[in-house]
All heavy atoms as TSV, in Angstrom:
chain	resi	resn	atom	element	x	y	z
A	1	MET	N	N	36.127	109.832	187.968
A	1	MET	CA	C	37.346	109.773	188.746
A	1	MET	C	C	37.590	108.366	189.263
A	1	MET	O	O	38.730	107.949	189.363
A	1	MET	CB	C	37.259	110.731	189.939
A	1	MET	CG	C	37.657	112.159	189.646
A	1	MET	SD	S	39.189	112.381	188.779
A	1	MET	CE	C	40.370	112.256	190.048
A	2	ALA	N	N	36.521	107.667	189.589
A	2	ALA	CA	C	36.678	106.308	190.112
A	2	ALA	C	C	37.294	105.392	189.062
A	2	ALA	O	O	38.154	104.567	189.380
A	2	ALA	CB	C	35.337	105.768	190.579
A	3	ALA	N	N	36.869	105.538	187.812
A	3	ALA	CA	C	37.419	104.705	186.743
A	3	ALA	C	C	38.885	105.035	186.504
A	3	ALA	O	O	39.706	104.136	186.270
A	3	ALA	CB	C	36.618	104.903	185.458
A	4	LEU	N	N	39.245	106.307	186.560
A	4	LEU	CA	C	40.636	106.721	186.372
A	4	LEU	C	C	41.498	106.204	187.519
A	4	LEU	O	O	42.598	105.707	187.302
A	4	LEU	CB	C	40.723	108.243	186.269
A	4	LEU	CG	C	42.102	108.831	186.051
A	4	LEU	CD1	C	42.720	108.307	184.767
A	4	LEU	CD2	C	42.020	110.345	186.022
A	5	ARG	N	N	41.005	106.308	188.725
A	5	ARG	CA	C	41.748	105.816	189.884
A	5	ARG	C	C	41.947	104.299	189.788
A	5	ARG	O	O	43.034	103.785	190.050
A	5	ARG	CB	C	41.026	106.183	191.166
A	5	ARG	CG	C	41.790	105.823	192.409
A	5	ARG	CD	C	41.063	106.343	193.640
A	5	ARG	NE	N	41.852	106.174	194.819
A	5	ARG	CZ	C	42.783	107.011	195.242
A	5	ARG	NH1	N	43.026	108.107	194.552
A	5	ARG	NH2	N	43.467	106.777	196.319
A	6	GLN	N	N	40.913	103.581	189.394
A	6	GLN	CA	C	41.012	102.120	189.252
A	6	GLN	C	C	42.000	101.740	188.148
A	6	GLN	O	O	42.761	100.791	188.288
A	6	GLN	CB	C	39.629	101.523	188.963
A	6	GLN	CG	C	39.622	100.029	188.825
A	6	GLN	CD	C	40.075	99.327	190.095
A	6	GLN	OE1	O	39.808	99.782	191.198
A	6	GLN	NE2	N	40.774	98.234	189.927
A	7	ALA	N	N	42.002	102.492	187.050
A	7	ALA	CA	C	42.923	102.207	185.946
A	7	ALA	C	C	44.374	102.423	186.366
A	7	ALA	O	O	45.248	101.633	186.009
A	7	ALA	CB	C	42.584	103.077	184.745
A	8	THR	N	N	44.646	103.480	187.130
A	8	THR	CA	C	46.019	103.725	187.577
A	8	THR	C	C	46.467	102.662	188.573
A	8	THR	O	O	47.600	102.210	188.524
A	8	THR	CB	C	46.166	105.123	188.205
A	8	THR	OG1	O	45.236	105.263	189.271
A	8	THR	CG2	C	45.957	106.207	187.170
A	9	LEU	N	N	45.565	102.236	189.443
A	9	LEU	CA	C	45.926	101.198	190.411
A	9	LEU	C	C	46.178	99.863	189.728
A	9	LEU	O	O	47.111	99.140	190.090
A	9	LEU	CB	C	44.832	101.060	191.468
A	9	LEU	CG	C	44.680	102.252	192.415
A	9	LEU	CD1	C	43.502	102.040	193.347
A	9	LEU	CD2	C	45.944	102.499	193.198
A	10	SER	N	N	45.377	99.526	188.724
A	10	SER	CA	C	45.586	98.257	188.027
A	10	SER	C	C	46.826	98.294	187.136
A	10	SER	O	O	47.352	97.240	186.776
A	10	SER	CB	C	44.354	97.886	187.213
A	10	SER	OG	O	44.154	98.820	186.190
A	11	ALA	N	N	47.311	99.487	186.787
A	11	ALA	CA	C	48.554	99.607	186.013
A	11	ALA	C	C	49.784	99.562	186.913
A	11	ALA	O	O	50.906	99.662	186.429
A	11	ALA	CB	C	48.540	100.896	185.203
A	12	GLY	N	N	49.571	99.437	188.217
A	12	GLY	CA	C	50.699	99.326	189.141
A	12	GLY	C	C	51.180	100.646	189.690
A	12	GLY	O	O	52.324	100.753	190.126
A	13	CYS	N	N	50.332	101.651	189.704
A	13	CYS	CA	C	50.703	102.974	190.207
A	13	CYS	C	C	50.113	103.208	191.591
A	13	CYS	O	O	49.048	102.694	191.914
A	13	CYS	CB	C	50.192	104.068	189.279
A	13	CYS	SG	S	50.840	103.995	187.618
A	14	ARG	N	N	50.805	104.006	192.375
A	14	ARG	CA	C	50.238	104.509	193.623
A	14	ARG	C	C	49.613	105.851	193.291
A	14	ARG	O	O	50.230	106.682	192.624
A	14	ARG	CB	C	51.322	104.707	194.672
A	14	ARG	CG	C	51.898	103.409	195.188
A	14	ARG	CD	C	52.817	103.663	196.366
A	14	ARG	NE	N	53.647	104.845	196.147
A	14	ARG	CZ	C	54.963	104.832	196.035
A	14	ARG	NH1	N	55.604	103.710	196.091
A	14	ARG	NH2	N	55.645	105.948	195.850
A	15	ALA	N	N	48.392	106.077	193.760
A	15	ALA	CA	C	47.687	107.310	193.416
A	15	ALA	C	C	47.112	107.948	194.666
A	15	ALA	O	O	46.650	107.264	195.575
A	15	ALA	CB	C	46.573	107.021	192.417
A	16	ARG	N	N	47.166	109.268	194.690
A	16	ARG	CA	C	46.476	110.036	195.723
A	16	ARG	C	C	45.728	111.161	195.040
A	16	ARG	O	O	46.083	111.566	193.930
A	16	ARG	CB	C	47.436	110.548	196.785
A	16	ARG	CG	C	48.445	111.546	196.291
A	16	ARG	CD	C	49.375	111.998	197.414
A	16	ARG	NE	N	50.266	113.033	196.936
A	16	ARG	CZ	C	49.978	114.328	196.931
A	16	ARG	NH1	N	48.833	114.740	197.404
A	16	ARG	NH2	N	50.828	115.206	196.454
A	17	GLN	N	N	44.697	111.661	195.692
A	17	GLN	CA	C	43.830	112.665	195.084
A	17	GLN	C	C	43.913	113.960	195.890
A	17	GLN	O	O	43.147	114.173	196.818
A	17	GLN	CB	C	42.398	112.148	195.031
A	17	GLN	CG	C	41.483	112.994	194.224
A	17	GLN	CD	C	40.128	112.341	194.019
A	17	GLN	OE1	O	39.889	111.225	194.433
A	17	GLN	NE2	N	39.245	113.063	193.372
A	18	PRO	N	N	44.825	114.887	195.512
A	18	PRO	CA	C	44.975	116.131	196.275
A	18	PRO	C	C	43.849	117.144	196.021
A	18	PRO	O	O	43.621	118.009	196.845
A	18	PRO	CB	C	46.320	116.683	195.809
A	18	PRO	CG	C	46.512	116.097	194.461
A	18	PRO	CD	C	45.824	114.765	194.468
A	19	GLN	N	N	43.185	117.032	194.889
A	19	GLN	CA	C	42.086	117.926	194.527
A	19	GLN	C	C	40.968	117.083	193.932
A	19	GLN	O	O	41.198	115.944	193.514
A	19	GLN	CB	C	42.555	118.975	193.530
A	19	GLN	CG	C	43.581	119.929	194.098
A	19	GLN	CD	C	44.049	120.933	193.061
A	19	GLN	OE1	O	43.552	120.974	191.945
A	19	GLN	NE2	N	45.027	121.742	193.436
A	20	PRO	N	N	39.743	117.622	193.843
A	20	PRO	CA	C	38.608	116.815	193.380
A	20	PRO	C	C	38.768	116.187	191.990
A	20	PRO	O	O	38.304	115.080	191.768
A	20	PRO	CB	C	37.444	117.804	193.389
A	20	PRO	CG	C	37.825	118.828	194.380
A	20	PRO	CD	C	39.316	118.940	194.313
A	21	PHE	N	N	39.441	116.859	191.063
A	21	PHE	CA	C	39.560	116.334	189.702
A	21	PHE	C	C	41.010	116.068	189.304
A	21	PHE	O	O	41.336	116.061	188.125
A	21	PHE	CB	C	38.914	117.301	188.709
A	21	PHE	CG	C	37.446	117.465	188.924
A	21	PHE	CD1	C	36.936	118.593	189.538
A	21	PHE	CD2	C	36.571	116.463	188.539
A	21	PHE	CE1	C	35.574	118.728	189.751
A	21	PHE	CE2	C	35.209	116.587	188.740
A	21	PHE	CZ	C	34.708	117.730	189.358
A	22	LEU	N	N	41.876	115.824	190.271
A	22	LEU	CA	C	43.302	115.641	190.016
A	22	LEU	C	C	43.824	114.426	190.768
A	22	LEU	O	O	43.554	114.264	191.957
A	22	LEU	CB	C	44.072	116.886	190.464
A	22	LEU	CG	C	45.571	116.887	190.228
A	22	LEU	CD1	C	45.869	117.056	188.743
A	22	LEU	CD2	C	46.212	118.015	191.009
A	23	LEU	N	N	44.545	113.558	190.058
A	23	LEU	CA	C	45.230	112.425	190.676
A	23	LEU	C	C	46.731	112.625	190.526
A	23	LEU	O	O	47.215	112.962	189.449
A	23	LEU	CB	C	44.862	111.109	189.991
A	23	LEU	CG	C	43.572	110.420	190.366
A	23	LEU	CD1	C	43.437	109.130	189.573
A	23	LEU	CD2	C	43.497	110.144	191.832
A	24	SER	N	N	47.456	112.409	191.593
A	24	SER	CA	C	48.908	112.434	191.561
A	24	SER	C	C	49.377	110.988	191.655
A	24	SER	O	O	49.097	110.303	192.639
A	24	SER	CB	C	49.436	113.259	192.733
A	24	SER	OG	O	50.841	113.263	192.727
A	25	CYS	N	N	50.076	110.504	190.627
A	25	CYS	CA	C	50.402	109.082	190.511
A	25	CYS	C	C	51.908	108.866	190.443
A	25	CYS	O	O	52.635	109.651	189.840
A	25	CYS	CB	C	49.773	108.500	189.250
A	25	CYS	SG	S	48.006	108.789	189.139
A	26	THR	N	N	52.347	107.765	191.044
A	26	THR	CA	C	53.752	107.372	191.019
A	26	THR	C	C	53.839	105.907	190.628
A	26	THR	O	O	53.135	105.072	191.179
A	26	THR	CB	C	54.399	107.575	192.403
A	26	THR	OG1	O	54.224	108.931	192.794
A	26	THR	CG2	C	55.869	107.245	192.362
A	27	HIS	N	N	54.707	105.625	189.667
A	27	HIS	CA	C	54.949	104.244	189.240
A	27	HIS	C	C	56.427	103.959	189.415
A	27	HIS	O	O	57.266	104.571	188.775
A	27	HIS	CB	C	54.553	104.056	187.772
A	27	HIS	CG	C	54.705	102.653	187.311
A	27	HIS	ND1	N	55.846	102.193	186.714
A	27	HIS	CD2	C	53.869	101.592	187.391
A	27	HIS	CE1	C	55.700	100.922	186.428
A	27	HIS	NE2	N	54.518	100.530	186.828
A	28	ASP	N	N	56.751	103.047	190.317
A	28	ASP	CA	C	58.163	102.710	190.547
A	28	ASP	C	C	58.342	101.241	190.868
A	28	ASP	O	O	59.279	100.848	191.511
A	28	ASP	CB	C	58.753	103.566	191.655
A	28	ASP	CG	C	58.003	103.437	192.977
A	28	ASP	OD1	O	56.983	102.740	193.017
A	28	ASP	OD2	O	58.450	104.052	193.960
A	29	ARG	N	N	57.438	100.407	190.378
A	29	ARG	CA	C	57.519	98.969	190.663
A	29	ARG	C	C	58.295	98.245	189.574
A	29	ARG	O	O	58.332	98.663	188.439
A	29	ARG	CB	C	56.133	98.367	190.761
A	29	ARG	CG	C	55.362	98.939	191.918
A	29	ARG	CD	C	54.052	98.254	192.059
A	29	ARG	NE	N	53.287	98.923	193.093
A	29	ARG	CZ	C	52.178	98.476	193.578
A	29	ARG	NH1	N	51.668	97.356	193.127
A	29	ARG	NH2	N	51.538	99.127	194.499
A	30	GLY	N	N	58.883	97.155	189.956
A	30	GLY	CA	C	59.585	96.316	188.988
A	30	GLY	C	C	61.040	96.723	188.845
A	30	GLY	O	O	61.346	97.902	188.723
A	31	PRO	N	N	61.951	95.765	188.871
A	31	PRO	CA	C	63.373	96.091	188.773
A	31	PRO	C	C	63.784	96.600	187.392
A	31	PRO	O	O	64.729	97.365	187.276
A	31	PRO	CB	C	64.059	94.763	189.097
A	31	PRO	CG	C	63.038	93.726	188.782
A	31	PRO	CD	C	61.695	94.347	189.034
A	32	SER	N	N	63.076	96.214	186.345
A	32	SER	CA	C	63.477	96.636	185.000
A	32	SER	C	C	62.732	97.890	184.542
A	32	SER	O	O	63.041	98.434	183.493
A	32	SER	CB	C	63.226	95.507	184.003
A	32	SER	OG	O	61.833	95.244	183.928
A	33	GLU	N	N	61.754	98.336	185.314
A	33	GLU	CA	C	60.981	99.505	184.919
A	33	GLU	C	C	61.538	100.751	185.593
A	33	GLU	O	O	62.049	100.694	186.699
A	33	GLU	CB	C	59.512	99.308	185.293
A	33	GLU	CG	C	58.881	98.139	184.568
A	33	GLU	CD	C	57.417	97.995	184.895
A	33	GLU	OE1	O	56.780	99.014	185.174
A	33	GLU	OE2	O	56.945	96.869	184.866
A	34	HIS	N	N	61.404	101.877	184.938
A	34	HIS	CA	C	61.931	103.127	185.450
A	34	HIS	C	C	60.879	103.878	186.244
A	34	HIS	O	O	59.680	103.680	186.076
A	34	HIS	CB	C	62.422	104.006	184.293
A	34	HIS	CG	C	63.547	103.395	183.544
A	34	HIS	ND1	N	64.823	103.350	184.035
A	34	HIS	CD2	C	63.581	102.783	182.336
A	34	HIS	CE1	C	65.603	102.751	183.165
A	34	HIS	NE2	N	64.876	102.390	182.121
A	35	PHE	N	N	61.343	104.766	187.085
A	35	PHE	CA	C	60.486	105.598	187.913
A	35	PHE	C	C	59.724	106.594	187.044
A	35	PHE	O	O	60.260	107.145	186.094
A	35	PHE	CB	C	61.354	106.344	188.930
A	35	PHE	CG	C	60.623	107.395	189.693
A	35	PHE	CD1	C	59.817	107.054	190.756
A	35	PHE	CD2	C	60.734	108.725	189.339
A	35	PHE	CE1	C	59.138	108.026	191.467
A	35	PHE	CE2	C	60.062	109.699	190.038
A	35	PHE	CZ	C	59.258	109.345	191.105
A	36	CYS	N	N	58.474	106.842	187.390
A	36	CYS	CA	C	57.656	107.806	186.665
A	36	CYS	C	C	56.658	108.440	187.643
A	36	CYS	O	O	55.982	107.728	188.382
A	36	CYS	CB	C	56.904	107.110	185.534
A	36	CYS	SG	S	55.862	108.204	184.577
A	37	HIS	N	N	56.603	109.758	187.665
A	37	HIS	CA	C	55.642	110.486	188.497
A	37	HIS	C	C	54.856	111.407	187.570
A	37	HIS	O	O	55.440	112.165	186.803
A	37	HIS	CB	C	56.364	111.287	189.577
A	37	HIS	CG	C	55.452	112.039	190.479
A	37	HIS	ND1	N	54.600	111.421	191.367
A	37	HIS	CD2	C	55.248	113.356	190.620
A	37	HIS	CE1	C	53.919	112.338	192.020
A	37	HIS	NE2	N	54.289	113.520	191.576
A	38	PHE	N	N	53.523	111.320	187.626
A	38	PHE	CA	C	52.703	112.131	186.736
A	38	PHE	C	C	51.394	112.505	187.405
A	38	PHE	O	O	51.035	111.958	188.449
A	38	PHE	CB	C	52.424	111.383	185.422
A	38	PHE	CG	C	51.633	110.110	185.579
A	38	PHE	CD1	C	50.256	110.106	185.413
A	38	PHE	CD2	C	52.260	108.915	185.871
A	38	PHE	CE1	C	49.530	108.936	185.553
A	38	PHE	CE2	C	51.546	107.738	186.002
A	38	PHE	CZ	C	50.174	107.749	185.844
A	39	GLU	N	N	50.705	113.470	186.806
A	39	GLU	CA	C	49.382	113.888	187.246
A	39	GLU	C	C	48.379	113.583	186.156
A	39	GLU	O	O	48.695	113.684	184.969
A	39	GLU	CB	C	49.335	115.390	187.529
A	39	GLU	CG	C	50.085	115.818	188.743
A	39	GLU	CD	C	49.995	117.299	188.989
A	39	GLU	OE1	O	49.648	118.062	188.059
A	39	GLU	OE2	O	50.283	117.697	190.116
A	40	ALA	N	N	47.185	113.210	186.567
A	40	ALA	CA	C	46.081	112.977	185.644
A	40	ALA	C	C	44.934	113.880	186.092
A	40	ALA	O	O	44.488	113.795	187.232
A	40	ALA	CB	C	45.654	111.526	185.659
A	41	GLU	N	N	44.485	114.754	185.205
A	41	GLU	CA	C	43.434	115.711	185.535
A	41	GLU	C	C	42.239	115.506	184.609
A	41	GLU	O	O	42.388	115.438	183.393
A	41	GLU	CB	C	43.949	117.135	185.387
A	41	GLU	CG	C	42.938	118.184	185.739
A	41	GLU	CD	C	43.477	119.593	185.603
A	41	GLU	OE1	O	44.634	119.765	185.168
A	41	GLU	OE2	O	42.734	120.523	185.916
A	42	VAL	N	N	41.061	115.401	185.191
A	42	VAL	CA	C	39.836	115.305	184.401
A	42	VAL	C	C	39.395	116.731	184.091
A	42	VAL	O	O	39.240	117.561	184.987
A	42	VAL	CB	C	38.731	114.554	185.182
A	42	VAL	CG1	C	37.439	114.549	184.397
A	42	VAL	CG2	C	39.177	113.140	185.474
A	43	CYS	N	N	39.216	117.030	182.809
A	43	CYS	CA	C	38.834	118.383	182.395
A	43	CYS	C	C	37.643	118.297	181.436
A	43	CYS	O	O	37.375	117.257	180.844
A	43	CYS	CB	C	40.003	119.110	181.750
A	43	CYS	SG	S	40.768	118.218	180.402
A	44	ARG	N	N	36.951	119.403	181.312
A	44	ARG	CA	C	35.783	119.460	180.450
A	44	ARG	C	C	36.145	120.168	179.151
A	44	ARG	O	O	36.781	121.218	179.155
A	44	ARG	CB	C	34.660	120.233	181.139
A	44	ARG	CG	C	33.382	120.208	180.359
A	44	ARG	CD	C	32.219	120.626	181.240
A	44	ARG	NE	N	30.978	120.446	180.525
A	44	ARG	CZ	C	30.333	121.431	179.911
A	44	ARG	NH1	N	30.794	122.648	179.950
A	44	ARG	NH2	N	29.219	121.179	179.268
A	45	LEU	N	N	35.750	119.589	178.028
A	45	LEU	CA	C	35.961	120.187	176.715
A	45	LEU	C	C	34.744	121.060	176.421
A	45	LEU	O	O	33.638	120.561	176.215
A	45	LEU	CB	C	36.145	119.111	175.650
A	45	LEU	CG	C	37.285	118.120	175.924
A	45	LEU	CD1	C	37.277	117.009	174.901
A	45	LEU	CD2	C	38.600	118.836	175.939
A	46	GLN	N	N	34.934	122.362	176.420
A	46	GLN	CA	C	33.838	123.325	176.388
A	46	GLN	C	C	32.904	123.153	175.192
A	46	GLN	O	O	31.709	123.023	175.348
A	46	GLN	CB	C	34.408	124.753	176.393
A	46	GLN	CG	C	35.093	125.118	177.679
A	46	GLN	CD	C	34.120	125.263	178.825
A	46	GLN	OE1	O	32.944	125.543	178.647
A	46	GLN	NE2	N	34.610	125.032	180.031
A	47	ARG	N	N	33.437	123.181	174.019
A	47	ARG	CA	C	32.581	123.201	172.823
A	47	ARG	C	C	31.921	121.865	172.522
A	47	ARG	O	O	30.872	121.811	171.904
A	47	ARG	CB	C	33.387	123.652	171.615
A	47	ARG	CG	C	33.832	125.081	171.783
A	47	ARG	CD	C	34.544	125.567	170.578
A	47	ARG	NE	N	34.997	126.933	170.842
A	47	ARG	CZ	C	35.546	127.698	169.961
A	47	ARG	NH1	N	35.732	127.248	168.743
A	47	ARG	NH2	N	35.920	128.899	170.279
A	48	LEU	N	N	32.544	120.786	172.966
A	48	LEU	CA	C	32.005	119.466	172.671
A	48	LEU	C	C	31.091	118.932	173.772
A	48	LEU	O	O	30.328	118.008	173.553
A	48	LEU	CB	C	33.144	118.474	172.438
A	48	LEU	CG	C	34.062	118.788	171.263
A	48	LEU	CD1	C	35.191	117.792	171.204
A	48	LEU	CD2	C	33.281	118.784	169.964
A	49	GLY	N	N	31.191	119.496	174.961
A	49	GLY	CA	C	30.391	119.015	176.071
A	49	GLY	C	C	30.844	117.667	176.592
A	49	GLY	O	O	30.068	116.937	177.211
A	50	LEU	N	N	32.079	117.309	176.339
A	50	LEU	CA	C	32.641	116.031	176.776
A	50	LEU	C	C	33.687	116.268	177.851
A	50	LEU	O	O	34.096	117.400	178.099
A	50	LEU	CB	C	33.295	115.308	175.596
A	50	LEU	CG	C	32.401	114.967	174.413
A	50	LEU	CD1	C	33.239	114.417	173.274
A	50	LEU	CD2	C	31.348	113.963	174.824
A	51	HIS	N	N	34.118	115.196	178.467
A	51	HIS	CA	C	35.195	115.271	179.438
A	51	HIS	C	C	36.421	114.563	178.879
A	51	HIS	O	O	36.307	113.582	178.143
A	51	HIS	CB	C	34.779	114.616	180.757
A	51	HIS	CG	C	33.734	115.395	181.479
A	51	HIS	ND1	N	32.391	115.239	181.232
A	51	HIS	CD2	C	33.834	116.356	182.412
A	51	HIS	CE1	C	31.708	116.060	181.997
A	51	HIS	NE2	N	32.562	116.753	182.730
A	52	GLY	N	N	37.584	115.053	179.237
A	52	GLY	CA	C	38.838	114.462	178.796
A	52	GLY	C	C	39.773	114.285	179.975
A	52	GLY	O	O	39.508	114.763	181.080
A	53	VAL	N	N	40.873	113.612	179.738
A	53	VAL	CA	C	41.887	113.405	180.761
A	53	VAL	C	C	43.187	114.003	180.258
A	53	VAL	O	O	43.653	113.672	179.163
A	53	VAL	CB	C	42.081	111.905	181.076
A	53	VAL	CG1	C	43.127	111.716	182.161
A	53	VAL	CG2	C	40.766	111.278	181.496
A	54	LEU	N	N	43.767	114.898	181.051
A	54	LEU	CA	C	45.027	115.541	180.724
A	54	LEU	C	C	46.111	114.926	181.602
A	54	LEU	O	O	45.984	114.923	182.825
A	54	LEU	CB	C	44.933	117.048	180.979
A	54	LEU	CG	C	46.191	117.864	180.776
A	54	LEU	CD1	C	46.590	117.860	179.310
A	54	LEU	CD2	C	45.981	119.280	181.266
A	55	PHE	N	N	47.158	114.364	180.974
A	55	PHE	CA	C	48.260	113.748	181.707
A	55	PHE	C	C	49.465	114.673	181.639
A	55	PHE	O	O	49.806	115.171	180.563
A	55	PHE	CB	C	48.624	112.390	181.102
A	55	PHE	CG	C	47.547	111.356	181.261
A	55	PHE	CD1	C	46.679	111.076	180.224
A	55	PHE	CD2	C	47.414	110.666	182.452
A	55	PHE	CE1	C	45.698	110.114	180.360
A	55	PHE	CE2	C	46.432	109.706	182.598
A	55	PHE	CZ	C	45.569	109.430	181.558
A	56	ARG	N	N	50.124	114.886	182.776
A	56	ARG	CA	C	51.332	115.707	182.841
A	56	ARG	C	C	52.445	114.898	183.499
A	56	ARG	O	O	52.282	114.405	184.608
A	56	ARG	CB	C	51.099	116.948	183.699
A	56	ARG	CG	C	50.291	117.995	183.066
A	56	ARG	CD	C	50.303	119.270	183.941
A	56	ARG	NE	N	49.097	120.017	183.691
A	56	ARG	CZ	C	47.996	119.964	184.444
A	56	ARG	NH1	N	47.966	119.215	185.507
A	56	ARG	NH2	N	46.946	120.684	184.140
A	57	ARG	N	N	53.585	114.798	182.825
A	57	ARG	CA	C	54.745	114.109	183.404
A	57	ARG	C	C	55.467	115.098	184.315
A	57	ARG	O	O	55.850	116.195	183.902
A	57	ARG	CB	C	55.684	113.623	182.301
A	57	ARG	CG	C	56.935	112.945	182.823
A	57	ARG	CD	C	57.742	112.339	181.706
A	57	ARG	NE	N	58.191	113.299	180.734
A	57	ARG	CZ	C	59.447	113.715	180.595
A	57	ARG	NH1	N	60.390	113.238	181.375
A	57	ARG	NH2	N	59.757	114.597	179.676
A	58	LEU	N	N	55.687	114.697	185.559
A	58	LEU	CA	C	56.373	115.556	186.521
A	58	LEU	C	C	57.812	115.116	186.745
A	58	LEU	O	O	58.683	115.942	187.002
A	58	LEU	CB	C	55.627	115.564	187.857
A	58	LEU	CG	C	54.179	116.030	187.801
A	58	LEU	CD1	C	53.531	115.897	189.156
A	58	LEU	CD2	C	54.097	117.453	187.298
A	59	ALA	N	N	58.054	113.812	186.676
A	59	ALA	CA	C	59.407	113.285	186.874
A	59	ALA	C	C	59.507	111.934	186.171
A	59	ALA	O	O	58.500	111.282	185.927
A	59	ALA	CB	C	59.711	113.130	188.357
A	60	GLY	N	N	60.727	111.554	185.862
A	60	GLY	CA	C	60.959	110.272	185.199
A	60	GLY	C	C	61.246	110.450	183.724
A	60	GLY	O	O	61.134	111.537	183.167
A	61	THR	N	N	61.591	109.354	183.084
A	61	THR	CA	C	61.946	109.400	181.672
A	61	THR	C	C	60.695	109.395	180.799
A	61	THR	O	O	59.624	108.958	181.225
A	61	THR	CB	C	62.818	108.189	181.291
A	61	THR	OG1	O	62.055	107.001	181.469
A	61	THR	CG2	C	64.078	108.128	182.129
A	62	ALA	N	N	60.847	109.875	179.591
A	62	ALA	CA	C	59.727	109.901	178.651
A	62	ALA	C	C	59.285	108.484	178.286
A	62	ALA	O	O	58.096	108.227	178.113
A	62	ALA	CB	C	60.116	110.677	177.385
A	63	GLY	N	N	60.208	107.572	178.191
A	63	GLY	CA	C	59.869	106.187	177.871
A	63	GLY	C	C	59.042	105.523	178.964
A	63	GLY	O	O	58.081	104.806	178.693
A	64	ALA	N	N	59.410	105.769	180.218
A	64	ALA	CA	C	58.648	105.207	181.341
A	64	ALA	C	C	57.254	105.826	181.390
A	64	ALA	O	O	56.268	105.139	181.653
A	64	ALA	CB	C	59.389	105.458	182.649
A	65	PHE	N	N	57.174	107.126	181.122
A	65	PHE	CA	C	55.885	107.818	181.108
A	65	PHE	C	C	54.990	107.259	180.001
A	65	PHE	O	O	53.814	106.962	180.223
A	65	PHE	CB	C	56.131	109.314	180.904
A	65	PHE	CG	C	54.883	110.148	180.807
A	65	PHE	CD1	C	54.044	110.299	181.896
A	65	PHE	CD2	C	54.570	110.796	179.629
A	65	PHE	CE1	C	52.910	111.084	181.809
A	65	PHE	CE2	C	53.440	111.577	179.530
A	65	PHE	CZ	C	52.607	111.726	180.628
A	66	ARG	N	N	55.542	107.080	178.821
A	66	ARG	CA	C	54.780	106.565	177.681
A	66	ARG	C	C	54.285	105.144	177.947
A	66	ARG	O	O	53.124	104.814	177.674
A	66	ARG	CB	C	55.649	106.597	176.428
A	66	ARG	CG	C	54.895	106.306	175.156
A	66	ARG	CD	C	55.779	106.423	173.923
A	66	ARG	NE	N	56.676	107.561	173.964
A	66	ARG	CZ	C	58.010	107.469	173.897
A	66	ARG	NH1	N	58.597	106.300	173.785
A	66	ARG	NH2	N	58.755	108.549	173.944
A	67	ALA	N	N	55.145	104.294	178.513
A	67	ALA	CA	C	54.757	102.912	178.791
A	67	ALA	C	C	53.683	102.839	179.880
A	67	ALA	O	O	52.722	102.078	179.766
A	67	ALA	CB	C	55.986	102.111	179.216
A	68	THR	N	N	53.817	103.654	180.907
A	68	THR	CA	C	52.834	103.665	181.988
A	68	THR	C	C	51.500	104.179	181.489
A	68	THR	O	O	50.444	103.625	181.798
A	68	THR	CB	C	53.331	104.530	183.157
A	68	THR	OG1	O	54.591	104.029	183.594
A	68	THR	CG2	C	52.358	104.503	184.310
A	69	LEU	N	N	51.515	105.234	180.677
A	69	LEU	CA	C	50.268	105.786	180.142
A	69	LEU	C	C	49.586	104.824	179.183
A	69	LEU	O	O	48.359	104.795	179.126
A	69	LEU	CB	C	50.539	107.107	179.431
A	69	LEU	CG	C	49.905	108.313	180.088
A	69	LEU	CD1	C	50.065	108.327	181.564
A	69	LEU	CD2	C	50.317	109.558	179.451
A	70	ALA	N	N	50.351	104.045	178.463
A	70	ALA	CA	C	49.749	103.046	177.580
A	70	ALA	C	C	48.972	102.012	178.390
A	70	ALA	O	O	47.873	101.616	178.004
A	70	ALA	CB	C	50.835	102.369	176.745
A	71	ARG	N	N	49.533	101.611	179.532
A	71	ARG	CA	C	48.821	100.661	180.399
A	71	ARG	C	C	47.571	101.296	181.006
A	71	ARG	O	O	46.514	100.667	181.074
A	71	ARG	CB	C	49.741	100.159	181.504
A	71	ARG	CG	C	50.742	99.144	181.017
A	71	ARG	CD	C	51.419	98.467	182.179
A	71	ARG	NE	N	52.253	99.404	182.933
A	71	ARG	CZ	C	53.559	99.531	182.769
A	71	ARG	NH1	N	54.183	98.782	181.903
A	71	ARG	NH2	N	54.243	100.400	183.486
A	72	VAL	N	N	47.670	102.552	181.451
A	72	VAL	CA	C	46.513	103.238	182.051
A	72	VAL	C	C	45.417	103.447	181.010
A	72	VAL	O	O	44.244	103.171	181.266
A	72	VAL	CB	C	46.949	104.586	182.675
A	72	VAL	CG1	C	45.743	105.404	183.091
A	72	VAL	CG2	C	47.860	104.359	183.863
A	73	ALA	N	N	45.770	103.912	179.824
A	73	ALA	CA	C	44.782	104.162	178.773
A	73	ALA	C	C	44.123	102.859	178.328
A	73	ALA	O	O	42.931	102.851	177.981
A	73	ALA	CB	C	45.432	104.865	177.592
A	74	GLY	N	N	44.861	101.776	178.338
A	74	GLY	CA	C	44.280	100.480	177.974
A	74	GLY	C	C	43.224	100.027	178.974
A	74	GLY	O	O	42.254	99.381	178.612
A	75	GLN	N	N	43.401	100.400	180.224
A	75	GLN	CA	C	42.440	100.047	181.257
A	75	GLN	C	C	41.204	100.958	181.251
A	75	GLN	O	O	40.141	100.570	181.716
A	75	GLN	CB	C	43.095	100.133	182.645
A	75	GLN	CG	C	44.217	99.162	182.857
A	75	GLN	CD	C	43.724	97.745	182.969
A	75	GLN	OE1	O	42.638	97.498	183.439
A	75	GLN	NE2	N	44.531	96.808	182.505
A	76	LEU	N	N	41.338	102.163	180.716
A	76	LEU	CA	C	40.250	103.148	180.766
A	76	LEU	C	C	39.112	102.889	179.784
A	76	LEU	O	O	38.020	103.394	179.982
A	76	LEU	CB	C	40.796	104.560	180.511
A	76	LEU	CG	C	41.352	105.276	181.705
A	76	LEU	CD1	C	41.891	106.634	181.291
A	76	LEU	CD2	C	40.323	105.455	182.789
A	77	GLN	N	N	39.344	102.173	178.737
A	77	GLN	CA	C	38.332	101.929	177.693
A	77	GLN	C	C	37.809	103.252	177.123
A	77	GLN	O	O	36.634	103.553	177.175
A	77	GLN	CB	C	37.179	101.108	178.238
A	77	GLN	CG	C	37.584	99.774	178.771
A	77	GLN	CD	C	36.430	99.044	179.416
A	77	GLN	OE1	O	35.328	99.561	179.497
A	77	GLN	NE2	N	36.678	97.839	179.858
A	78	LEU	N	N	38.724	104.033	176.576
A	78	LEU	CA	C	38.352	105.336	175.999
A	78	LEU	C	C	37.685	105.190	174.659
A	78	LEU	O	O	37.973	104.368	173.885
A	78	LEU	CB	C	39.605	106.215	175.862
A	78	LEU	CG	C	40.275	106.545	177.183
A	78	LEU	CD1	C	41.548	107.303	176.923
A	78	LEU	CD2	C	39.359	107.346	178.064
């Protein structure tokens, strides 16, 4: 969770943690960038024994969501 939180902050998002494995993130910085609100949830992949990150767009355009997630995923070193 610490790495995910750090990646969202370095991508320019405000993040809060309402539940132990859930981050609620908002990206609205920059005059040319669009508003984007999304959730990032750390989940366990049962059969593989690995952990994954599930992103859900809650508000904003698909383009803003895609661009913000590209920055976050680049910081995560997946």
